[in-house]
MIDRENSE-776272 format. One record per residue: residue number from 0; x, y, z of N, C-alpha, C in turn; residue in one letter. Coordinates in steps of 0.001 Angstrom, whole numbers, padded with zeros to 6 digits. Atoms other than C-alpha are relative to their C-alpha. Layout:
BEGIN
[NUM,[X,Y,Z],[X,Y,Z],[X,Y,Z],a] ...
This chain:
BEGIN
[0,[000312,-000315,-001697],[025490,-006602,035143],[-000427,-001052,000780],m] [1,[000246,001133,-000775],[025613,-009163,037656],[-001381,000131,000812],p] [2,[001233,-000225,-000980],[022255,-009885,039451],[000169,-000403,001421],c] [3,[-000340,-000043,-001214],[022358,-009433,042977],[-000996,-001492,000726],c] [4,[000698,001255,-000616],[019835,-012561,043366],[000574,-001454,-000245],c] [5,[-000504,001537,000153],[022322,-015413,042242],[001380,-000014,000786],w] [6,[-000979,-000320,-000883],[024780,-016516,044717],[000510,-001680,-000306],q] [7,[-000236,001311,000108],[026963,-019714,044326],[000269,-000545,001204],g] [8,[-000185,001039,-001469],[027275,-022370,046839],[000931,-001464,-000564],m] [9,[-000773,001262,000179],[029824,-025189,046310],[-000097,-000760,-001211],r] [10,[000155,000665,001462],[029670,-025894,042668],[-001285,000211,-000435],g] [11,[001381,000054,000600],[026049,-025337,042453],[-000498,001500,000374],s] [12,[000619,-001124,-000527],[023830,-022551,042695],[-001580,000118,000187],y] [13,[001538,000046,-000314],[020270,-021368,043871],[-000240,001760,-000348],r] [14,[000801,-001116,000299],[018108,-018381,042650],[-001042,000609,001041],a] [15,[000960,-000608,-000510],[016107,-016137,044487],[-000430,001328,-000255],w] [16,[000171,-001156,000662],[014204,-013033,043728],[-000733,000899,000933],k] [17,[000866,-001383,-001048],[013515,-010033,046030],[-000568,000865,-000957],p] [18,[000960,-000923,000704],[011106,-007417,045121],[000998,001074,-000369],a] [19,[-000789,-001124,000523],[014063,-004785,045004],[000737,-000230,-001000],n] [20,[-001088,000324,001087],[015913,-006504,042058],[-000492,000643,-001031],c] [21,[000150,-001053,001218],[016494,-003848,039297],[-000202,-000855,-001162],d] [22,[-000150,001159,001421],[017450,-006898,036695],[-001153,-000387,-000326],v] [23,[001452,000787,000222],[014210,-008860,037256],[-001020,000922,-000391],h] [24,[001162,-001001,000023],[012119,-005752,037272],[000183,000636,-001468],r] [25,[-000075,-000503,001399],[013419,-004478,033971],[-000561,-001194,-000981],r] [26,[000406,001367,000525],[012887,-008386,032637],[-001344,000116,-000006],k] [27,[001556,-000067,000378],[009331,-008032,033619],[-000771,000916,-000635],d] [28,[000706,-000835,000941],[008568,-004893,031965],[-000137,-000209,-001268],r] [29,[-000248,000213,001452],[009685,-006118,028695],[-000897,-001018,-000303],r] [30,[000778,001349,000296],[007715,-009500,028818],[-001240,000030,000722],q] [31,[001375,000108,-000822],[003936,-009537,029696],[-000184,-001386,000642],p] [32,[000317,001333,-000863],[003041,-012120,032249],[-000847,-000936,-000879],s] [33,[000884,000986,000474],[001185,-015198,031545],[-001435,000158,-000042],q] [34,[001623,-000414,-000397],[-002154,-013822,033164],[-000189,001258,-001209],s] [35,[000338,-001230,000846],[-001990,-010747,030721],[-000004,-000906,-001399],v] [36,[-000293,000411,001395],[-001237,-013009,027596],[-001686,-001068,-000013],i] [37,[001284,000528,-000182],[-004329,-015286,028777],[-001081,000742,-000066],r] [38,[000936,-000578,-000007],[-006560,-012499,029229],[-000043,000780,-001461],i] [39,[-000050,-000487,001238],[-005665,-011007,025749],[-000767,-001103,-000919],r] [40,[000391,000887,000693],[-006342,-014103,024185],[-001659,-000313,-000015],k] [41,[001607,000233,-000108],[-009796,-014665,025790],[-000681,001011,-000488],a] [42,[000855,-000842,000619],[-010810,-011217,024519],[-000156,-000202,-001370],r] [43,[000018,000694,001368],[-009763,-012321,020935],[-000881,-000849,-000358],i] [44,[000820,001235,000093],[-011537,-015415,021210],[-001588,000635,000114],a] [45,[001298,-000621,-000100],[-014606,-013633,022708],[-000676,000894,-001252],d] [46,[000039,-000765,001119],[-014489,-011016,019653],[-000653,-000898,-001281],t] [47,[000325,000831,001087],[-014449,-013832,016992],[-001134,-000805,000297],m] [48,[000773,000464,-000030],[-016963,-015657,018642],[-001475,000478,000100],n] [49,[001306,-000736,-000452],[-019565,-013120,019452],[-000656,000408,-001471],n] [50,[000271,-000093,001345],[-021678,-013089,016119],[-000351,001456,-000248],p] [51,[000420,-001635,-000015],[-022616,-009068,016779],[001204,000374,-000644],r] [52,[-001511,-000364,000260],[-018763,-008521,016445],[000165,-000374,-001258],s] [53,[-000465,000431,001238],[-018157,-010500,013688],[-000842,000498,-001057],t] [54,[000680,-000636,000747],[-021096,-009080,011907],[000319,001411,-000584],a] [55,[-000256,-001425,000429],[-020312,-005771,012010],[001302,000182,-000612],r] [56,[-001466,000296,000648],[-016601,-006700,011021],[-000265,000055,-001381],l] [57,[000177,000278,001030],[-017811,-008114,008080],[-000991,001206,-001037],l] [58,[000873,-000743,000756],[-020505,-005397,007228],[000951,001141,-000297],a] [59,[-000982,-000921,000076],[-017581,-002857,007654],[001031,-000257,-001367],a] [60,[-000914,000399,001060],[-015408,-004506,005221],[-000759,-000119,-001358],l] [61,[000862,000065,001135],[-018255,-005128,002579],[-000253,001440,-000273],l] [62,[000564,-001190,000279],[-018928,-001555,002825],[001168,000970,-000726],i] [63,[-001376,-000653,000307],[-015236,-000093,002584],[000509,-000609,-001242],a] [64,[-000662,000491,001149],[-013972,-002618,-000048],[-000345,000667,-001306],l] [65,[000312,-000490,001499],[-016018,-001703,-002869],[000237,001644,-000184],p] [66,[-000037,-001463,000094],[-016138,001979,-002366],[001607,000163,-000230],m] [67,[-001510,000113,000269],[-011838,001596,-002234],[000240,-000314,-001494],a] [68,[-000200,000532,001254],[-012047,-000326,-005414],[-000730,000968,-001076],v] [69,[000684,-000741,000685],[-014727,002010,-006940],[001193,001460,-000212],s] [70,[-000670,-001466,-000043],[-012608,005273,-006158],[001217,-000291,-000591],a] [71,[-001126,000392,000775],[-009468,003426,-007538],[-000042,000033,-001666],q] [72,[000421,000174,001365],[-011185,002418,-010762],[-000280,001352,-000669],s] [73,[000518,-001232,000614],[-012449,006080,-011254],[001137,000824,-000077],a] [74,[-001314,-000981,000362],[-009113,007690,-010868],[000682,-000576,-001016],r] [75,[-000824,000584,001301],[-007516,005468,-013478],[-000865,000097,-001091],q] [76,[000854,000083,001553],[-010550,005597,-016178],[-000426,001174,-000140],k] [77,[000652,-001239,000542],[-011354,009144,-015907],[000426,000759,-000833],a] [78,[-000699,-000594,001133],[-010879,010799,-019258],[000595,001311,000251],p] [79,[-000400,-001307,000062],[-008855,013938,-019467],[-000918,000734,-001099],q] [80,[000405,-000960,000930],[-010711,016831,-021105],[001080,000489,-001097],a] [81,[-001217,-000554,000817],[-008861,017742,-024372],[000108,001366,000161],p] [82,[-000529,-001679,-000066],[-007195,021051,-024686],[-000604,000661,-001244],e] [83,[000769,-000689,000860],[-009037,023681,-026704],[001095,000189,-001220],p] [84,[-000844,-000257,000975],[-007578,023867,-030083],[000379,001433,-000714],e] [85,[-000227,-000925,000443],[-005468,026477,-031629],[-000262,000469,-001262],d] [86,[000827,-000356,001457],[-007461,028376,-034479],[000882,000802,-000774],r] [87,[-000640,-001314,000853],[-004631,030732,-035736],[-000039,-000602,-001472],t] [88,[-000134,000010,001563],[-004700,031143,-039612],[-001513,-000828,-000530],d] [89,[001241,000671,000680],[-008262,029387,-039913],[-000799,001284,-000344],r] [90,[001098,-000912,000535],[-010769,031223,-041940],[-001270,-000645,000078],t] [91,[001251,000612,-000352],[-014488,030820,-041148],[-001066,000878,-000995],y] [92,[001452,-000608,000773],[-017916,031636,-043018],[-001241,-000325,001082],v] [93,[001103,000328,-000785],[-021208,031865,-041226],[-001243,000632,-000670],g] [94,[001403,-000605,000389],[-024995,032673,-042083],[-000581,-000140,001190],v] [95,[000606,-000502,-001054],[-026901,034200,-039325],[-001636,000423,-000330],y] [96,[001126,-000938,-000179],[-030512,035208,-038714],[000011,001028,000981],g] [97,[-000175,-000810,-000786],[-030657,038305,-037388],[-001393,000999,000246],t] [98,[001247,-000700,-000506],[-033341,040428,-035447],[000643,001436,000299],a] [99,[-000305,-001244,-000358],[-033042,044330,-035300],[-000803,000746,000720],l] [100,[000833,-001006,-000891],[-034276,046409,-032501],[000130,001445,-000081],e] [101,[-000143,-001578,000489],[-034956,050100,-033612],[-000469,000368,001498],f] [102,[000515,-000511,-000906],[-035079,051957,-030228],[-000066,001590,000060],r] [103,[000338,-001670,-000180],[-036307,055521,-029077],[-000267,000664,-001287],t] [104,[000461,-000583,001402],[-038138,056170,-032289],[-000776,001126,000088],l] [105,[000885,-000906,000009],[-039822,059400,-032751],[000132,000953,001286],g] [106,[000155,-001079,-001131],[-041004,061964,-030153],[-000305,-001001,001336],a] [107,[000169,001003,-001073],[-042370,059154,-027926],[000764,-000802,000581],d] [108,[-000920,000990,-000505],[-039532,056931,-027953],[-000242,-001421,-000117],g] [109,[000591,001462,000395],[-041164,053893,-029266],[001206,-001050,-000540],v] [110,[-001275,001028,000285],[-039194,050635,-029982],[-000660,-000934,-001302],s] [111,[000602,001081,000772],[-039910,048005,-032703],[000969,-000838,-000700],e] [112,[-001067,001136,000398],[-038173,044890,-034125],[-000172,-000237,-001580],w] [113,[-000289,000455,001307],[-037092,044047,-037802],[000552,-001236,-000274],g] [114,[-000711,000997,000115],[-035994,041221,-039509],[001203,-000072,-001017],d] [115,[-001053,-000455,000952],[-032649,040736,-041430],[000752,-001540,-000067],a] [116,[-000873,001172,000350],[-030227,037985,-042641],[001686,000485,-000188],a] [117,[-001427,-000657,-000158],[-026213,038368,-042046],[000841,-001465,-000777],t] [118,[-000999,000829,000166],[-023186,036669,-043792],[001093,000285,000211],v] [119,[-001177,-000564,-000613],[-019906,036586,-042318],[001170,-000828,-000681],v] [120,[-001279,000547,000389],[-016327,035833,-043761],[001155,000702,001002],l] [121,[-000905,-000219,-001029],[-013659,035918,-041081],[001420,-000651,-000107],g] [122,[-001346,000642,-000330],[-010030,034904,-040038],[000596,000306,001392],s] [123,[-000674,-000091,-001155],[-008260,034040,-037010],[001682,000529,-000293],h] [124,[-001313,-000650,000227],[-004976,036160,-036959],[000944,-000846,001010],l] [125,[-001064,000350,-000851],[-003651,034661,-033716],[-001094,-001152,000950],s] [126,[000732,000853,-001019],[-004845,032219,-030824],[-001037,000807,000484],e] [127,[001170,-000668,-000593],[-006957,035088,-029403],[-000648,000887,-000902],y] [128,[000549,-001020,000696],[-007590,037595,-032153],[-000450,-000266,-001412],v] [129,[000578,000504,001228],[-009786,037608,-035181],[-000547,001266,-000526],h] [130,[000665,-000940,000956],[-011042,040027,-037975],[-001028,-000643,-000758],v] [131,[001223,000399,000827],[-014214,039598,-040119],[-000639,001228,-000625],e] [132,[000765,-000730,000860],[-016417,041286,-042599],[-001366,-000616,000174],l] [133,[001361,000608,-000006],[-020165,041053,-042376],[-000690,000910,-001201],r] [134,[001037,-000737,001054],[-023067,042032,-044757],[-001253,-000461,000461],y] [135,[001188,000177,-000331],[-026576,042368,-043428],[-001012,000651,-000851],t] [136,[001231,-000599,000667],[-029801,042541,-045549],[-001087,000049,000596],k] [137,[001226,-000423,-000536],[-032931,044200,-044419],[-001012,-001245,-000692],g] [138,[000986,000916,000721],[-035935,041562,-044931],[-001316,000714,000281],l] [139,[001136,-000604,000045],[-039118,043587,-045598],[000124,001514,001091],g] [140,[000240,-001351,-000697],[-040397,046864,-043881],[-000162,-000333,001438],d] [141,[000027,-000122,-001586],[-040424,047619,-040021],[-001185,000838,000012],t] [142,[000931,-000980,-000229],[-043981,049100,-039345],[000046,000280,001635],k] [143,[000036,-000607,-001241],[-043744,051183,-036331],[-001505,000272,000479],v] [144,[001229,-000483,000129],[-047170,052672,-036574],[-000731,-000020,-001008],s] [145,[000667,-000036,001041],[-050006,052926,-038914],[000566,001041,-001052],e] [146,[-000436,-000926,000927],[-048456,055902,-040486],[001454,000137,-000209],a] [147,[-001460,000184,000002],[-044808,055153,-040062],[000714,-001364,-000008],f] [148,[-000832,001084,000551],[-042530,052769,-041657],[001394,-000134,-000010],t] [149,[-001503,000007,000365],[-038657,051871,-041670],[000030,-000880,-000900],i] [150,[-000602,001095,000889],[-037272,050253,-044490],[001607,-000001,000168],d] [151,[-001569,000425,-000352],[-033736,049084,-043319],[000572,-000664,-001334],f] [152,[-000495,000357,000967],[-031973,048381,-046419],[001427,-001231,-000037],n] [153,[-001048,000837,-000341],[-028509,046892,-045807],[000964,000930,000881],r] [154,[-001053,-000325,-000767],[-025248,047226,-043737],[001147,-001022,-000320],a] [155,[-001307,000612,000090],[-021563,046369,-044465],[000950,000470,001358],a] [156,[-000537,-000185,-001206],[-019571,046020,-041404],[001366,-000380,000250],s] [157,[-001395,000685,-000306],[-015825,045285,-040427],[000284,000104,001705],w] [158,[-000446,000136,-001320],[-014650,044078,-037060],[001193,-000308,000441],y] [159,[-001283,000799,-000703],[-011626,043229,-035001],[-000359,-000422,001422],m] [160,[000093,000206,-001316],[-011820,041388,-031937],[000733,-001218,000904],g] [161,[-000725,000878,-000982],[-010735,039092,-028999],[-000928,-001217,000383],l] [162,[000760,001370,-000640],[-012020,035342,-028204],[000881,-000914,000784],h] [163,[-000660,000918,-001083],[-011226,033189,-025453],[-000721,-001220,000151],y] [164,[000980,001630,-000341],[-012125,029199,-024932],[-000381,000081,001382],p] [165,[000410,000193,-001308],[-013950,028701,-021858],[-000004,-001614,000548],i] [166,[-000335,001179,000236],[-013822,024938,-022750],[000429,-000379,-001162],t] [167,[-000304,000635,001273],[-012677,022772,-025478],[-001079,-000029,-000954],y] [168,[000862,000053,001098],[-015936,023149,-027297],[-000691,001707,000063],y] [169,[000874,-001348,000012],[-017009,026806,-026472],[000887,001267,000247],a] [170,[-001184,-001411,-000106],[-015280,030382,-026790],[-001247,001143,-000017],n] [171,[000533,-001248,000192],[-016592,033809,-025971],[000824,000810,-000634],v] [172,[-000628,-001051,000716],[-015780,036808,-027678],[-000498,001260,-000155],y] [173,[000456,-001484,000147],[-015960,040544,-028161],[000565,000623,-000999],a] [174,[-000494,-000769,001045],[-015571,042794,-031341],[-000539,001099,-000072],q] [175,[000566,-001049,000591],[-015811,045998,-032482],[000528,000666,-001199],a] [176,[-000349,-000601,001139],[-015543,048084,-035595],[-000907,001205,-000596],g] [177,[000753,-001012,000477],[-017459,050274,-038102],[-001035,-000650,-001054],f] [178,[000983,000410,000939],[-020547,049757,-040233],[-000357,001447,-000843],s] [179,[000588,-000694,000918],[-021849,051202,-043263],[-001566,-000411,-000456],h] [180,[001482,000472,000140],[-025771,051457,-043517],[-000655,000715,-000971],m] [181,[000815,-000894,000555],[-028347,052840,-045653],[-001417,-000580,000091],d] [182,[001392,000318,000073],[-032171,052793,-045638],[-000860,001262,000171],g] [183,[000985,-001322,-000042],[-035284,055087,-045438],[-001226,-000261,001057],e] [184,[001225,000051,-000584],[-038241,056004,-043395],[-001121,000539,-000742],s] [185,[001338,-000394,001060],[-042018,056535,-044841],[-000638,000433,001132],r] [186,[001081,-000505,-000794],[-044481,058693,-043075],[-001198,000273,-000910],l] [187,[001301,-000148,000599],[-047912,058489,-044436],[-001286,000356,000795],t] [188,[001273,-000330,-000903],[-050404,060375,-042242],[-001410,-000194,-000868],p] [189,[001138,000302,000382],[-054096,059888,-042735],[-000249,001247,-001081],a] [190,[000121,-001118,000614],[-054346,063434,-043996],[001232,001154,000572],d] [191,[-001072,-000968,-000174],[-051850,066578,-044228],[-000098,000835,001230],e] [192,[000267,-000578,-001426],[-053421,068165,-040905],[000218,-000586,000969],d] [193,[-000042,000871,-001145],[-052604,065335,-038785],[001435,000061,000454],t] [194,[-001222,-000010,-000517],[-049688,065525,-036551],[000310,-001350,000620],t] [195,[-000513,001243,-000480],[-047509,062410,-035532],[001161,000111,000616],t] [196,[-001242,-000302,-000786],[-044617,061819,-033089],[001247,-000303,-000987],p] [197,[-001405,000158,001106],[-042489,061225,-036390],[000206,000876,-001168],f] [198,[-000205,-000834,000924],[-042910,064197,-038021],[001200,000649,-000526],d] [199,[-001237,-000474,000311],[-039357,065491,-037663],[001016,-001366,-000076],e] [200,[-001183,000998,000161],[-037780,062021,-038370],[000554,000095,-001249],f] [201,[-000745,-000264,001184],[-035470,062183,-041161],[-000332,-001115,-001055],p] [202,[000396,000620,000889],[-036475,060563,-044458],[001073,-001161,-000402],e] [203,[-001197,000780,000221],[-033126,059055,-044948],[000428,-000693,001392],e] [204,[-000306,000658,-001135],[-032477,056388,-042098],[000939,-001250,-000018],y] [205,[-000602,-000755,-000757],[-030019,056180,-040628],[000338,001283,-000659],p] [206,[-000448,-001043,000535],[-029081,059800,-041445],[001346,-000209,000136],e] [207,[-001323,000270,000075],[-025467,058820,-040661],[000434,-001376,-000757],q] [208,[-000372,001201,000663],[-023970,056331,-043182],[001140,-000787,000710],s] [209,[-000785,000788,-000530],[-021348,055374,-041063],[000076,000024,001654],f] [210,[000246,000399,-001053],[-021334,053991,-037453],[000872,-000742,000799],a] [211,[-000670,000988,-000898],[-019391,052448,-034517],[-001065,-001192,000225],v] [212,[000673,001040,-000408],[-020611,049084,-034061],[000692,-000958,000854],s] [213,[-000575,001189,-000650],[-019893,046179,-031520],[-000922,-001177,000227],w] [214,[000400,001126,-000173],[-020610,042678,-030799],[000492,-000839,001094],i] [215,[-000444,000804,-000792],[-020531,040323,-027904],[-000613,-001312,-000174],a] [216,[000708,001247,000246],[-021214,036355,-028513],[000630,-001177,000624],g] [217,[-000747,001315,-000175],[-020501,032819,-027881],[-000176,-000950,-001022],i] [218,[000007,001299,000603],[-019761,029713,-029847],[000058,-001300,000289],d] [219,[000002,001322,-000892],[-020336,026201,-029311],[000016,-000795,-001133],l] [220,[-000434,001155,000866],[-018626,023474,-031336],[-000967,-001219,-000176],e] [221,[001208,001124,-000087],[-021550,020844,-032348],[000459,-001088,-000921],i] [222,[-000600,001059,000725],[-019614,019150,-035138],[001569,000412,-000038],i] [223,[-001346,-000268,-000001],[-015913,019129,-036050],[000166,001311,-000933],d] [224,[-000169,-001320,000566],[-014997,022946,-037058],[-001300,000650,-000209],n] [225,[001436,-000549,000208],[-018870,023543,-036959],[-000367,000630,001436],g] [226,[000239,-000784,-001213],[-020077,026014,-034573],[-001622,000475,000173],y] [227,[001053,-000670,-000052],[-023410,027280,-033300],[000047,001478,000876],f] [228,[-000489,-001145,-000130],[-023283,030986,-032895],[-001444,000752,000719],v] [229,[000854,-000808,-000512],[-025224,033482,-030454],[000479,001364,000231],l] [230,[-000728,-001307,000215],[-024638,037095,-030699],[-001009,001286,000638],e] [231,[000721,-001489,-000353],[-025919,040663,-029230],[001060,001023,-000114],a] [232,[-000791,-001346,-000147],[-024544,044125,-029767],[-000951,001175,-000482],g] [233,[000382,-001121,000798],[-025276,047592,-031216],[000713,000012,-001422],r] [234,[-000275,-000361,001422],[-025439,048180,-034925],[000361,001386,-000307],l] [235,[-000393,-001643,000303],[-025498,052097,-035182],[-000892,000613,001114],f] [236,[000799,-001213,-000640],[-026619,055122,-033121],[-000138,001169,-000850],e] [237,[000376,-001434,001049],[-028290,058111,-035285],[-000164,001087,001069],d] [238,[000193,-000781,-000750],[-027596,060956,-033749],[-000917,001117,-000437],t] [239,[001028,-001167,000470],[-030048,063247,-035924],[-001325,-000607,000356],e] [240,[001461,000285,-000464],[-033016,061042,-034953],[000028,-000269,001419],s] [241,[-000201,000530,-001311],[-031499,060065,-031654],[-000540,-001275,000313],r] [242,[000345,001402,-000277],[-032224,056466,-032111],[000872,-000974,-000113],s] [243,[-000687,000999,-000046],[-030601,053377,-031860],[-000368,-001496,-000778],h] [244,[000287,001176,000614],[-030482,050041,-033588],[001082,-001223,000590],a] [245,[-000894,000913,-000781],[-029218,047102,-031782],[-000218,-001675,-000874],f] [246,[000091,001174,000696],[-028481,043521,-033419],[000020,-001270,000872],q] [247,[000013,001410,-000947],[-028970,039852,-032280],[000093,-000936,-001095],f] [248,[-000423,001101,000895],[-027613,036966,-034211],[000056,-001375,000387],h] [249,[-000057,001353,-000540],[-028029,033331,-034190],[000282,-000854,-001463],s] [250,[000059,000721,001240],[-026834,030772,-036865],[001526,-000919,000059],g] [251,[-001213,000963,000216],[-024001,028485,-037984],[001316,000522,-000636],l] [252,[-001241,-000502,000605],[-020338,029068,-038614],[000760,-001129,-000332],r] [253,[-000951,001173,000372],[-017908,026697,-040307],[001569,000579,-000102],y] [254,[-001341,-000497,000134],[-014059,027170,-039978],[000894,-001032,-000778],e] [255,[-000722,000762,000821],[-011355,025703,-042436],[001483,000712,-000101],f] 
């Protein structure tokens, strides 16, 4: 597009620039004037020569650079937690210390604790299902009162349960089954005329030899294939005496 500002005269030309020339106006918008360039250069120079501005810039760089490097390094070096192992077809054995709590004993519904030991043999049928056998042996008599004593002899139990890994080293589980128990109670009042809350308590305790049992627990792997175990559950409910026995276990288990 020819510019209205240019006119040829006898082989030569002269230029003039009116205010309403569209061509020159567009060129002026594309290129900053010399005064604007000088102002920008002056501002940059003032910023670089100003000690406070330079210090602020350096401080921001010193703070941001280590943080960026540290974040990138942590992102690269962060170890991935190992996946929980599949325990299918593993067999395990365990030895636990056991506390038995006998509840609602006698007419007054008192409770008392007894000691026992438990050995366990089990197997993982699949990634989440297991079965096991347990044998619990009572350790000594449980003295409920001066006149009444419980002698829990033994219990043999069978359980089937489900377990689930909550981390690569810990599992929670729940299981239910049946138990066969035997024991006895002894009432020795001071004299025959004395009455006690346990006068009607059965001599064979528990009166039922079979009962439904359940357990919930957690195991923590402390060495390769070696676990520390914590458990709680019910061993039996005796309908004749209307009492219960709850079981609490802690010990070690090894899988192979």
